C-alpha positions as CSV (number, residue, x, y, z in Angstrom):
1,M,-33.8,21.5,-19.8
2,K,-30.5,21.9,-17.9
3,N,-28.9,19.4,-15.6
4,L,-29.2,20.9,-12.1
5,T,-26.8,18.6,-10.5
6,S,-23.7,20.3,-9.0
7,F,-20.3,18.8,-9.9
8,W,-18.5,17.7,-6.8
9,M,-15.0,17.6,-8.1
10,L,-12.5,16.3,-5.5
11,S,-12.3,13.6,-2.9
12,L,-9.5,14.4,-0.5
13,C,-7.8,11.5,1.1
14,L,-7.7,13.4,4.4
15,G,-11.4,13.2,5.2
16,T,-10.6,9.6,5.9
17,L,-6.9,8.7,5.4
18,W,-7.1,5.1,4.6
19,G,-4.2,2.8,5.5
20,Q,-1.6,1.5,3.1
21,V,-4.4,0.7,0.6
22,D,-5.0,1.3,-3.1
23,D,-7.0,-0.1,-6.0
24,E,-4.0,-1.2,-8.0
25,F,-0.8,-2.9,-6.9
26,W,2.3,-4.2,-8.7
27,F,4.5,-6.9,-7.1
28,V,7.0,-9.6,-7.8
29,A,7.5,-12.4,-5.3
30,P,11.1,-13.3,-4.3
31,E,12.6,-16.8,-4.6
32,V,12.7,-18.3,-1.1
33,I,14.9,-21.4,-0.6
34,S,12.7,-24.6,-0.5
35,G,15.3,-26.4,1.6
36,H,14.4,-24.2,4.6
37,G,10.8,-23.7,3.6
38,D,9.0,-21.5,1.1
39,L,5.4,-22.9,1.3
40,P,2.6,-22.1,1.6
41,I,2.3,-18.7,-0.1
42,Y,-0.7,-16.3,-0.1
43,L,-1.9,-13.0,-1.2
44,R,-4.1,-11.6,1.6
45,F,-6.7,-8.9,1.2
46,A,-8.9,-6.8,3.5
47,T,-11.7,-4.4,2.6
48,F,-13.1,-1.3,4.2
49,D,-16.7,-0.1,4.0
50,V,-17.6,-1.3,0.5
51,P,-17.1,-4.7,-1.3
52,A,-14.3,-5.1,-3.8
53,D,-14.2,-7.0,-7.1
54,V,-10.5,-8.0,-7.3
55,T,-8.5,-9.3,-10.3
56,V,-5.0,-10.8,-10.0
57,D,-3.1,-11.3,-13.2
58,M,0.3,-11.5,-14.8
59,P,0.3,-9.0,-17.7
60,A,3.6,-10.3,-19.3
61,N,2.6,-13.9,-19.1
62,D,-0.1,-14.8,-21.6
63,A,-0.4,-18.3,-20.1
64,Y,-1.3,-17.1,-16.7
65,D,-5.0,-17.8,-15.7
66,A,-6.1,-14.6,-13.9
67,F,-8.0,-14.8,-10.6
68,E,-11.2,-12.9,-10.1
69,F,-13.2,-12.7,-6.9
70,T,-15.4,-10.5,-4.8
71,I,-14.6,-9.6,-1.2
72,P,-17.6,-8.4,0.9
73,A,-17.3,-5.1,2.9
74,S,-15.2,-5.2,6.1
75,S,-14.0,-8.7,5.2
76,A,-10.8,-10.6,4.5
77,Y,-9.8,-13.0,1.7
78,S,-6.7,-15.2,1.3
79,L,-5.7,-16.3,-2.2
80,D,-3.7,-19.5,-2.0
81,L,-0.9,-19.5,-4.6
82,T,1.0,-22.5,-3.2
83,S,0.4,-24.7,-6.2
84,L,1.8,-21.9,-8.5
85,V,5.0,-21.2,-6.5
86,T,7.3,-21.8,-9.5
87,V,5.1,-19.5,-11.6
88,H,5.4,-16.7,-9.0
89,E,8.8,-16.9,-7.5
90,N,11.2,-14.6,-9.5
91,Q,14.0,-17.0,-10.5
92,P,16.3,-17.9,-12.1
93,F,18.4,-14.9,-11.1
94,N,20.0,-12.3,-13.4
95,E,17.5,-12.9,-16.1
96,V,14.5,-11.0,-17.5
97,L,11.3,-12.9,-16.6
98,D,7.6,-12.5,-16.9
99,K,6.5,-12.9,-13.3
100,G,5.1,-9.5,-12.3
101,V,1.8,-9.6,-10.6
102,R,-0.8,-6.8,-11.1
103,I,-3.7,-6.5,-8.7
104,T,-6.7,-4.3,-9.6
105,S,-9.8,-3.7,-7.5
106,S,-13.1,-1.9,-7.8
107,A,-12.5,-0.4,-4.3
108,A,-9.6,0.4,-2.0
109,V,-8.2,-2.7,-0.3
110,S,-5.2,-3.6,1.9
111,A,-3.0,-6.3,0.5
112,Y,0.1,-8.2,1.4
113,Y,2.1,-11.2,0.2
114,E,3.0,-13.9,2.7
115,V,5.4,-16.7,2.8
116,S,3.8,-18.7,5.6
117,H,6.2,-21.6,6.2
118,V,6.2,-22.2,10.0
119,N,10.0,-21.7,10.3
120,N,10.7,-19.2,7.5
121,P,7.8,-16.7,7.2
122,D,7.4,-13.0,6.6
123,I,4.9,-10.6,5.1
124,F,5.5,-8.2,2.3
125,A,3.0,-5.2,2.7
126,L,2.0,-4.0,-0.7
127,K,2.1,-0.2,-1.0
128,G,0.1,0.5,-4.2
129,E,1.0,3.8,-5.9
130,N,3.5,4.6,-3.1
131,A,5.6,1.6,-4.2
132,L,6.1,3.0,-7.8
133,G,9.1,5.2,-8.6
134,T,12.2,5.7,-10.7
135,S,14.9,5.8,-8.0
136,F,15.5,3.5,-5.1
137,H,18.2,3.0,-2.4
138,L,18.1,-0.5,-1.0
139,P,18.1,-0.7,2.8
140,F,19.5,-4.2,3.5
141,Q,20.7,-5.1,7.0
142,N,24.4,-6.0,7.2
143,F,24.7,-7.3,10.8
144,T,23.9,-11.0,10.3
145,D,24.5,-13.9,7.8
146,N,22.1,-15.9,5.7
147,G,21.8,-19.7,6.3
148,F,21.0,-22.6,4.1
149,N,23.5,-21.5,1.5
150,T,21.1,-18.8,0.4
151,T,21.6,-15.0,0.0
152,S,19.8,-11.7,0.1
153,G,18.4,-10.1,-3.0
154,F,16.0,-7.7,-4.7
155,D,13.3,-8.1,-7.4
156,I,12.1,-5.5,-9.8
157,V,8.8,-5.4,-11.8
158,A,8.1,-3.0,-14.7
159,T,4.7,-1.3,-14.8
160,E,5.1,-0.1,-18.4
161,A,6.5,-1.5,-21.6
162,N,10.1,-0.6,-22.7
163,T,11.4,0.1,-19.2
164,V,15.1,0.4,-18.8
165,V,16.5,-0.1,-15.3
166,T,20.0,0.9,-14.2
167,I,21.5,-0.9,-11.2
168,T,24.6,0.2,-9.3
169,P,25.5,-2.5,-6.8
170,T,27.5,-1.7,-3.7
171,Q,28.5,-5.4,-3.3
172,D,29.1,-8.2,-5.8
173,L,25.9,-9.6,-7.3
174,I,25.5,-12.9,-9.2
175,G,26.8,-11.9,-12.6
176,H,27.8,-8.3,-11.7
177,P,30.7,-6.9,-9.7
178,A,30.3,-4.2,-7.1
179,G,30.6,-0.6,-8.3
180,V,29.9,-1.3,-11.9
181,S,26.5,0.0,-13.2
182,F,24.5,-2.2,-15.6
183,D,21.3,-1.9,-17.5
184,V,18.4,-4.3,-17.7
185,N,15.7,-3.9,-20.4
186,L,12.2,-4.9,-19.3
187,P,10.2,-5.1,-22.5
188,F,6.7,-5.5,-21.1
189,A,4.5,-4.3,-18.2
190,G,5.0,-7.1,-15.8
191,S,8.5,-8.0,-16.9
192,T,10.8,-8.7,-14.0
193,Y,14.4,-9.1,-12.9
194,S,16.0,-10.6,-9.8
195,G,19.4,-9.5,-8.4
196,R,21.1,-11.6,-5.8
197,A,24.1,-11.1,-3.6
198,S,27.0,-13.4,-4.5
199,G,27.7,-14.3,-0.9
200,S,25.7,-15.1,2.3
201,G,27.8,-13.2,4.8
202,A,26.6,-10.1,6.6
203,A,29.1,-7.9,4.6
204,D,27.8,-9.3,1.3
205,H,24.5,-7.6,1.6
206,A,24.1,-4.9,-1.1
207,T,23.2,-2.1,1.3
208,G,22.8,1.2,-0.5
209,T,22.6,-0.2,-4.0
210,V,20.9,2.3,-6.3
211,I,18.2,1.4,-8.8
212,T,17.0,3.9,-11.3
213,S,14.6,3.6,-14.3
214,N,13.1,5.6,-17.1
215,L,9.6,4.5,-16.2
216,P,8.0,3.6,-12.8
217,V,8.9,0.2,-11.3
218,A,8.2,-1.6,-8.0
219,V,11.0,-3.2,-5.9
220,T,10.9,-6.0,-3.4
221,V,13.9,-6.8,-1.1
222,H,14.3,-10.1,0.8
223,D,16.8,-11.6,3.2
224,D,16.3,-15.3,3.2
225,S,17.0,-17.5,6.3
226,A,18.7,-14.6,8.2
227,S,20.5,-15.8,11.3
228,G,19.3,-14.8,14.7
229,A,22.1,-16.5,16.6
230,M,23.2,-13.3,18.2
231,F,19.8,-13.1,19.9
232,G,20.2,-16.6,21.5
233,G,19.5,-19.8,19.7
234,G,19.9,-21.3,16.2
235,C,17.0,-19.4,14.4
236,L,17.0,-18.7,10.7
237,D,14.1,-16.6,9.4
238,L,13.0,-14.8,6.2
239,M,12.9,-11.0,6.2
240,G,11.4,-9.0,3.4
241,D,9.2,-6.1,2.2
242,Q,8.1,-4.1,-0.8
243,I,10.0,-0.9,-0.4
244,V,9.2,2.7,-1.4
245,P,11.1,4.9,-3.9
246,D,13.3,7.8,-2.9
247,Q,10.5,10.4,-3.5
248,V,8.4,8.8,-0.8
249,L,11.2,8.7,1.8
250,G,11.4,11.3,4.6
251,T,13.6,12.8,7.2
252,E,11.8,11.9,10.4
253,Y,11.1,8.3,11.7
254,V,10.1,6.6,14.9
255,A,11.2,3.0,15.6
256,V,9.5,0.9,18.3
257,H,11.4,-2.0,19.8
258,G,10.1,-5.6,19.2
259,Y,10.5,-8.8,21.2
260,L,13.9,-10.2,20.2
261,G,16.2,-11.7,22.8
262,G,18.3,-8.6,22.3
263,D,18.2,-5.2,20.7
264,D,16.6,-4.5,17.4
265,R,18.7,-3.3,14.5
266,L,18.1,-0.2,12.3
267,Q,19.7,0.3,8.9
268,I,19.7,3.9,7.8
269,V,20.7,4.6,4.1
270,A,21.4,8.1,2.8
271,T,20.1,9.2,-0.6
272,Q,22.1,12.5,-0.7
273,N,25.6,13.5,0.2
274,N,26.5,15.0,3.5
275,T,23.4,13.7,5.3
276,T,23.5,14.1,9.0
277,V,21.6,11.5,11.1
278,T,20.6,11.9,14.7
279,V,18.9,9.4,17.1
280,D,17.1,10.9,20.0
281,G,18.9,14.2,19.4
282,A,22.4,12.8,19.3
283,T,24.4,12.8,16.0
284,V,25.3,9.2,15.1
285,A,26.6,9.6,11.5
286,T,27.2,11.8,8.5
287,L,26.6,9.9,5.3
288,Q,27.2,10.2,1.6
289,A,24.6,9.0,-0.9
290,G,24.4,5.2,-0.7
291,Q,26.3,5.0,2.6
292,S,24.5,3.5,5.6
293,H,24.6,3.5,9.4
294,S,23.7,0.5,11.5
295,H,22.1,1.5,14.8
296,T,21.3,-0.7,17.8
297,L,17.9,0.1,19.2
298,N,18.4,-0.4,22.9
299,T,15.4,1.7,24.1
300,P,11.7,1.0,23.8
301,S,11.4,3.6,21.1
302,A,13.6,6.1,19.3
303,F,13.2,9.2,17.1
304,I,15.5,9.3,14.0
305,E,16.0,12.5,12.1
306,A,18.1,13.2,9.0
307,S,19.1,16.4,7.2
308,A,17.9,14.8,3.9
309,P,15.6,11.8,3.0
310,V,16.9,8.4,4.2
311,A,15.6,4.9,3.9
312,L,15.2,3.1,7.2
313,W,15.0,-0.7,7.7
314,Q,14.1,-2.3,11.0
315,S,15.1,-5.9,11.9
316,T,12.9,-7.1,14.9
317,G,11.0,-10.2,15.9
318,F,10.4,-12.7,18.7
319,G,13.3,-14.5,20.5
320,C,15.9,-15.2,17.8
321,E,13.3,-15.3,15.0
322,L,13.8,-12.2,12.8
323,G,11.3,-10.2,10.7
324,G,12.1,-7.1,8.7
325,A,10.4,-4.1,7.2
326,Q,11.0,-0.7,5.8
327,L,9.7,1.9,8.2
328,P,7.4,4.8,7.1
329,S,8.5,8.3,7.5
330,V,6.2,9.9,10.1
331,K,6.2,13.6,9.1
332,C,3.1,14.5,7.2
333,T,2.1,10.9,6.6
334,G,-0.1,8.2,8.1
335,S,-3.7,7.0,8.1
336,T,-6.8,7.6,10.1
337,S,-8.1,4.1,9.2
338,T,-6.2,0.9,8.7
339,V,-7.2,-2.7,8.2
340,F,-5.1,-5.9,8.4
341,V,-5.4,-9.6,8.6
342,R,-3.8,-11.8,11.3
343,S,-2.1,-14.7,9.7
344,T,-1.7,-17.2,12.6
345,S,-2.8,-17.8,16.2
346,E,0.8,-17.2,17.4
347,T,1.7,-14.1,19.4
348,M,0.1,-10.9,18.0
349,R,1.5,-7.5,18.8
350,L,0.8,-4.0,17.5
351,N,3.1,-1.0,17.4
352,I,1.2,2.3,17.1
353,L,2.7,5.8,16.5
354,V,0.5,8.9,16.8
355,P,1.2,12.6,17.3
356,N,0.8,13.7,20.9
357,G,-2.8,14.7,21.4
358,G,-4.3,11.9,19.3
359,Q,-3.6,9.0,21.6
360,G,-7.1,9.0,23.2
361,D,-9.1,9.0,19.9
362,F,-8.6,5.4,18.7
363,L,-11.4,3.0,17.7
364,F,-10.8,-0.8,17.5
365,N,-13.3,-2.4,15.1
366,G,-15.5,0.6,15.7
367,N,-15.3,0.4,19.5
368,A,-13.8,3.1,21.7
369,G,-12.1,2.3,25.0
370,V,-10.1,-0.7,23.6
371,I,-6.9,1.2,22.7
372,N,-6.7,3.9,25.3
373,A,-4.4,6.9,25.9
374,T,-3.0,5.0,28.8
375,N,-1.4,2.5,26.4
376,F,0.9,5.2,25.1
377,A,4.2,6.7,26.2
378,V,6.2,9.7,24.9
379,V,8.9,9.0,22.3
380,P,12.0,10.1,24.2
381,G,13.6,11.8,21.3
382,N,10.6,13.8,20.3
383,T,7.8,14.6,22.7
384,D,5.5,15.5,19.8
385,W,5.1,11.8,19.2
386,M,3.5,9.0,21.3
387,F,4.1,5.2,20.9
388,A,2.3,2.1,22.1
389,Q,3.3,-1.6,22.2
390,V,-0.2,-3.2,22.4
391,T,0.1,-6.7,23.9
392,T,-3.4,-7.2,25.3
393,L,-5.6,-7.8,22.2
394,E,-4.7,-11.5,21.5
395,G,-8.3,-12.7,22.0
396,Q,-9.8,-9.8,20.0
397,I,-7.9,-10.2,16.7
398,P,-9.2,-13.4,15.0
399,V,-7.1,-15.3,12.5
400,G,-8.0,-14.8,8.9
401,E,-10.4,-11.9,9.5
402,A,-10.2,-8.2,8.9
403,T,-9.3,-6.1,11.9
404,R,-9.7,-2.3,11.7
405,I,-8.1,0.4,13.7
406,E,-9.1,4.0,13.3
407,N,-8.4,7.4,14.9
408,T,-11.1,10.0,14.8
409,S,-8.8,13.0,14.9
410,T,-5.2,12.2,13.9
411,P,-3.3,10.2,11.2
412,F,-1.2,7.5,12.8
413,H,1.1,4.6,11.9
414,L,0.5,0.9,12.6
415,G,3.0,-1.9,12.6
416,I,2.1,-5.6,13.3
417,I,4.4,-8.4,14.6
418,N,2.9,-11.9,14.5
419,G,4.8,-15.1,15.2
420,G,6.7,-16.9,17.8
421,A,10.2,-17.3,19.4
422,S,10.6,-20.9,18.1
423,S,8.9,-20.5,14.7
424,G,9.2,-17.2,12.8
425,T,8.2,-13.6,12.6
426,R,5.9,-11.6,10.3
427,F,6.5,-7.9,10.5
428,G,5.1,-5.0,8.5
429,Y,3.5,-1.6,8.5
430,F,0.0,-1.1,7.2
431,S,-0.4,2.7,7.4
432,D,0.2,5.1,4.5
433,Y,3.8,5.8,3.6
434,G,3.0,8.6,1.3
435,A,2.7,12.4,1.8
436,L,-0.8,13.8,2.3
437,K,-2.4,14.4,-1.1
438,Y,-5.5,15.4,-2.8
439,Q,-7.1,12.7,-5.0
440,T,-9.5,13.7,-7.7
441,S,-12.7,11.7,-8.0
442,Y,-12.4,12.2,-11.8
443,Q,-9.6,13.1,-14.1
444,Q,-12.1,14.9,-16.3
445,L,-15.5,16.5,-15.7
446,N,-18.0,17.0,-18.5
447,P,-20.7,19.6,-17.6
448,C,-23.2,20.8,-20.1
449,L,-23.2,24.5,-21.2
450,G,-25.3,26.4,-18.6
451,D,-25.0,23.8,-15.8
452,P,-24.0,25.1,-12.3
453,L,-20.4,24.3,-11.6
454,E,-19.2,23.8,-8.0
455,L,-15.8,22.7,-6.7
456,A,-15.6,20.8,-3.4
457,V,-13.2,18.8,-1.3
458,N,-13.8,16.6,1.7
459,P,-13.0,18.4,4.9
460,I,-9.9,18.1,7.0
461,E,-9.3,19.5,10.4
462,N,-7.3,22.8,10.1
463,G,-7.0,22.3,6.3
464,L,-6.5,25.2,3.9
465,Y,-7.6,25.0,0.3
466,Q,-6.5,27.3,-2.6
467,W,-8.1,26.8,-6.0
468,T,-6.7,28.1,-9.3
469,G,-8.1,27.7,-12.8
470,P,-8.8,29.1,-16.2
471,N,-8.9,32.8,-16.9
472,N,-7.2,33.7,-13.6
473,F,-9.8,31.9,-11.5
474,S,-8.8,31.9,-7.9
475,A,-10.8,30.9,-4.8
476,T,-10.4,29.6,-1.3
477,G,-12.6,27.2,0.7
478,L,-14.0,23.7,0.9
479,E,-16.8,24.5,-1.5
480,V,-16.3,27.0,-4.3
481,N,-19.0,28.2,-6.7
482,V,-17.5,28.7,-10.1
483,G,-20.8,29.8,-11.7
484,I,-22.5,28.7,-14.8
485,A,-20.5,26.3,-17.1
486,N,-19.4,28.1,-20.3
487,T,-16.4,28.3,-22.5
488,N,-14.6,30.5,-20.0
489,T,-14.9,27.9,-17.2
490,A,-13.4,25.1,-19.3
491,G,-9.9,24.1,-18.6
492,I,-7.6,22.8,-15.8
493,Y,-8.3,23.4,-12.1
494,V,-5.8,22.8,-9.4
495,V,-6.3,22.6,-5.6
496,Q,-3.5,22.9,-3.1
497,G,-3.2,23.6,0.6
498,Y,-1.7,22.9,4.0
499,T,-2.8,21.3,7.2
500,G,-0.6,22.7,10.0
501,E,3.0,22.6,8.7
502,C,2.2,19.8,6.2
503,E,1.9,20.7,2.6
504,I,-0.8,18.7,0.9
505,E,0.3,17.4,-2.5
506,N,-1.9,19.2,-5.1
507,D,-4.0,17.6,-7.8
508,S,-5.7,18.7,-10.9
509,L,-8.5,17.8,-13.3
510,E,-9.9,19.1,-16.6
511,V,-13.4,20.6,-17.0
512,V,-14.7,20.1,-20.6
513,V,-17.9,22.1,-21.2
514,H,-20.2,20.5,-23.8
515,Q,-22.9,22.1,-26.0
516,P,-26.2,20.3,-26.4
517,L,-26.1,18.1,-29.5
518,A,-28.3,19.2,-32.4
519,P,-31.6,17.3,-33.0
520,P,-31.2,14.2,-35.2
521,V,-32.1,14.6,-38.9
522,L,-34.7,12.1,-39.9
523,S,-35.6,10.4,-43.2
524,G,-38.9,12.2,-43.5
525,D,-42.6,11.6,-43.3
526,I,-43.9,8.3,-44.7
527,E,-47.1,7.5,-46.6
528,T,-47.7,3.8,-47.1
529,C,-50.3,1.1,-47.5
530,E,-51.4,-1.5,-45.0
531,G,-49.3,-4.8,-45.1
532,L,-46.2,-3.2,-46.5
533,T,-42.8,-2.7,-44.9
534,I,-41.5,0.7,-43.9
535,S,-38.1,2.0,-42.8
536,M,-37.3,5.1,-40.7
537,G,-33.8,6.5,-40.3
538,A,-31.8,9.1,-38.4
539,D,-28.3,10.6,-39.0
540,S,-27.1,9.2,-35.7
541,E,-26.9,5.7,-34.3
542,N,-27.4,6.9,-30.8
543,V,-31.1,7.6,-30.8
544,V,-34.2,6.1,-29.1
545,W,-37.4,5.9,-31.0
546,T,-40.9,6.1,-29.6
547,G,-44.3,5.9,-31.4
548,P,-47.9,4.8,-31.3
549,D,-49.2,2.1,-29.0
550,G,-46.1,2.1,-26.8
551,F,-43.6,1.6,-29.7
552,E,-40.0,1.7,-28.6
553,A,-36.7,1.0,-30.5
554,Q,-33.1,2.0,-30.5
555,G,-30.6,2.6,-33.3
556,Q,-30.1,4.5,-36.4
557,F,-32.7,2.7,-38.5
558,V,-36.1,1.1,-37.6
559,V,-37.9,-1.3,-39.8
560,I,-41.6,-2.2,-39.3
561,D,-42.9,-5.2,-41.3
562,N,-46.6,-5.8,-42.2
563,V,-47.7,-2.3,-41.3
564,A,-51.1,-1.9,-39.8
565,V,-53.5,1.0,-39.4
566,G,-52.5,1.0,-35.7
567,D,-48.9,1.8,-36.6
568,A,-49.9,5.2,-38.1
569,G,-49.0,8.3,-36.1
570,V,-46.0,10.4,-34.9
571,Y,-42.6,8.7,-34.4
572,T,-40.1,10.6,-32.3
573,A,-36.3,10.0,-32.3
574,T,-34.6,11.3,-29.2
575,L,-30.8,11.8,-29.2
576,N,-29.0,10.2,-26.3
577,D,-26.9,13.1,-25.3
578,P,-24.4,11.9,-22.6
579,Y,-23.5,15.3,-21.3
580,C,-26.7,17.4,-21.8
581,P,-29.7,15.2,-21.1
582,P,-32.4,14.9,-22.1
583,G,-31.3,15.0,-25.7
584,A,-32.8,16.9,-28.5
585,E,-35.6,15.2,-30.5
586,S,-37.1,15.2,-34.0
587,S,-40.3,13.6,-35.3
588,L,-41.9,12.2,-38.4
589,V,-45.4,11.2,-39.3
590,V,-46.4,7.8,-40.7
591,T,-49.7,7.6,-42.6
592,V,-51.2,4.2,-43.4
593,A,-53.8,3.8,-46.1
594,T,-56.2,0.9,-46.0
């Protein structure tokens, strides 16, 4: 009998584009100076429509006691790591350590690391697969100093063993002069390294430093106790984020002003030579690779465009309390559903970016009419984009719980600013930084010979889908009938396409067609006498035995002690065929003489 179930091959992350979420994250926590405040520290999680079994471990540290917990659907969970601060913070500097954190989950979750000291907080939004790469340009700000005799820095975690990282600093680091490249060998998955600026002045920040590696790594940047004096007052506050590699960067960005006592700052870092940068249509800089331009954001929003991919850092906040984050490129990126956790009862603001036409399609915790089209204004430099500074939802975003924002038609970007003008700022983006891409439900499919084989993707508005496969297979559409699985349909299938002007990153999977397994070979019929012991055997361990009077057993051999007349009869061994069920069977007869 054939398996009549069709094989649904692909789940496209455009049917619902989840926020900056994943089921695996790599991260290393920066060292934050205790003299100003580095406690408490948390990993915060939020789920979507299904519960998640989460594990937090340190693969390079055998002594680390992993955390395991389950988060219900549409819920939040905070893992308090305060008692383990010395285990997690990546210091001493300029040494290879074992402090890389790996988070795995049975379902997609949103995650961020938080330093939650009342006067020195910030959040580090974890970016999952989008955080992993082999080339990074570091987008440090360079307009203000660090206080408390601390400095800015970066932290690297390896995701595979035998990773070699090359660092070319633009300013002096502790132990390494500017302009001189050096290698760091990270022997294990989870091995880490921390690089720190040698000085605390604004000009000492290693803006444009290049990190390359032979295997994927994740990078955190931090700017401890950054001075907000220029915004009025004596504030010092942490800024930091997990950044994305060069391949995730883009050429179009939108920045939304925060709530400082002055203008926000943008740091724009080029990854290629002769990169022209414009802000609201006016050329502001031509940069070589590694060079940067500092821009004062003196309008409610701005559209930044570059002729080649750039990294863009925004320093914003409340009053003179700074928070910082790397901004997502807006072209062909974003999410249709995001979830986040509010950390404190202090002021909570949302920055939302959406293509013009989608501003009326938002849901807030499933409810329409909360975030409305009237909340939005046109981005002056690009009327194809709308932005909103949402200030009216204080009473509807509870502390410590999951808050969900969705758009029923259009991918969008969401940034949050949480804090106060006399305490500190938490700033980060929770929408997807990466390009639109297909995601296979399986890396390999295993139909049985003769099964129907159908390819399918989840729908996307205005999406186009082109399939290619073995023996010049080509088809177009959401659902494609390949035919009956046979040797000619086995192989690699690729789907690719566009939505509007945005190319969707293709994906592939392998179809392996299986022939039904041959029936098991049994030991033969048995004639025996009552009261004796008999043994039956098959040439495979993966069989299920059935027989008289409801007899059942599993395994290659079956032994029946003290045989009775009622044990006589036909015994059938059915092969457990994982790909072509039900499996083939063979039988033998047991005769019992009295």
